[in-house]
C-alpha positions in Angstrom: 0.0 0.0 0.0 1.5 3.3 -1.0 0.5 6.7 -2.4 -2.5 7.1 -0.1 -4.3 10.4 -0.9 -6.5 12.0 1.8 -8.8 14.9 1.0 -11.2 16.6 3.5 -14.7 17.8 2.7 -17.8 18.7 4.7 -18.9 15.1 4.9 -15.5 13.8 5.9 -12.2 12.8 4.5 -11.7 10.6 1.5 -8.8 8.1 1.7 -7.8 6.8 -1.7 -5.2 4.1 -2.0 -4.0 1.5 -4.6 -3.3 -2.0 -3.2 -0.7 -4.1 -5.0 -0.2 -7.8 -5.8 0.2 -9.9 -2.7 -1.5 -7.4 -0.3 -4.2 -8.8 1.9 -7.4 -6.8 1.3 -8.8 -6.8 4.8 -5.5 -6.4 6.6 -4.6 -3.5 4.3 -7.9 -1.8 5.2 -7.4 -2.4 8.9 -3.8 -0.9 8.6 -5.2 2.2 6.8 -7.8 2.6 9.5 -5.2 2.4 12.2 -2.6 4.6 10.4 -5.2 7.3 9.6 -7.0 7.0 13.0 -10.4 6.5 11.4 -13.1 6.6 14.0 -15.9 5.8 11.5 -15.8 5.3 7.8 -17.4 3.5 4.9 -16.1 1.9 1.8 -17.2 3.9 -1.2 -15.4 1.9 -3.9 -13.1 -1.1 -4.4 -12.2 -2.1 -7.9 -9.6 -4.8 -8.6 -9.0 -8.5 -8.6 -7.8 -11.2 -6.3 -5.8 -14.4 -6.7 -7.6 -16.2 -3.9 -10.2 -15.3 -1.3 -11.6 -16.2 2.1 -15.2 -15.2 3.1 -17.4 -16.3 6.0 -20.9 -17.4 4.9 -24.2 -16.4 6.3 -24.1 -19.0 9.1 -21.6 -16.7 10.8 -19.3 -19.7 11.4 -18.1 -21.3 8.2 -15.2 -19.7 6.4 -15.0 -20.6 2.7 -11.8 -20.7 0.7 -12.0 -19.3 -2.8 -9.0 -20.6 -4.8 -9.9 -18.8 -8.0 -8.9 -15.6 -9.6 -11.9 -13.2 -9.2 -12.9 -9.7 -9.9 -14.0 -7.6 -7.0 -17.5 -6.5 -8.1 -18.6 -5.0 -4.7 -17.1 -4.3 -1.3 -19.1 -2.4 1.3 -19.3 -1.9 5.0 -17.9 0.0 7.9 -14.3 0.8 8.7 -12.7 2.0 11.9 -9.7 1.6 14.2 -12.1 -0.4 16.5 -13.4 -2.9 13.9 -14.1 -3.4 10.2 -17.3 -5.1 9.1 -17.1 -5.7 5.4 -19.0 -7.8 2.8 -17.5 -8.6 -0.6 -18.9 -10.0 -3.8 -16.6 -11.6 -6.3 -17.0 -12.7 -9.9 -15.2 -15.8 -11.2 -13.9 -16.3 -14.7 -17.2 -18.0 -15.7 -19.0 -14.9 -14.4 -20.6 -16.7 -11.5 -20.7 -14.6 -8.3 -19.8 -15.6 -4.8 -19.7 -13.4 -1.7 -19.8 -13.1 2.0 -18.2 -11.5 5.1 -14.6 -10.5 4.1 -11.9 -12.4 6.1 -8.1 -12.2 6.1 -6.7 -14.1 3.2 -8.3 -12.3 0.3 -5.1 -11.6 -1.6 -4.8 -8.9 -4.3 -3.8 -10.3 -7.7 -2.8 -7.3 -9.8 -4.4 -4.2 -8.1 -7.2 -2.9 -6.0 -8.2 0.8 -6.1 -9.8 1.6 -2.8 -11.8 4.7 -1.7 -12.9 5.0 1.9 -14.9 8.0 3.3 -14.0 8.8 6.9 -17.2 10.3 8.4 -17.0 13.6 10.2 -18.4 13.8 13.7 -19.1 10.1 14.0 -17.3 7.3 15.8 -17.9 3.5 16.0 -17.8 1.5 19.2 -18.4 -2.2 19.8 -20.8 -3.5 22.3 -22.1 -7.0 23.2 -25.7 -7.5 22.0 -27.5 -10.0 24.2 -30.1 -10.6 21.4 -27.6 -11.6 18.7 -24.8 -12.9 20.9 -22.2 -10.9 18.9 -20.1 -7.9 19.5 -22.0 -5.4 17.4 -21.1 -1.9 16.1 -22.8 1.1 17.5 -22.5 4.6 16.0 -21.9 7.6 18.2 -21.4 11.3 17.8 -17.7 12.0 18.1 
């Protein structure tokens, strides 16, 4: 990850970065959030391809390995120093699509152009939700 550009607006700060072959998509996003001290952000765009992937399915338990070269056709979710919650959709060479919760191990093949908007005046915290049994994100005024 290099040549990160950050530009402030009324809505927040845009962080634009190009990831390179061999970079781990999720770990790179986490590193950017920590490096830029992002309290609350969202992924606006991610365009690129991977050489292999790892996603968690809707059960919330099973992690699936994707050994194929795929195009990133969608990546969305929340980003912060506290936690990233991201879902990805990938298109295989036969144009079938697979997706799920982004896990470490989704490795960039040639490139990924990533744009994250850091939201002004908002922070993300994590709190145990007794109904779901998970640590869930909560949004707060900064």
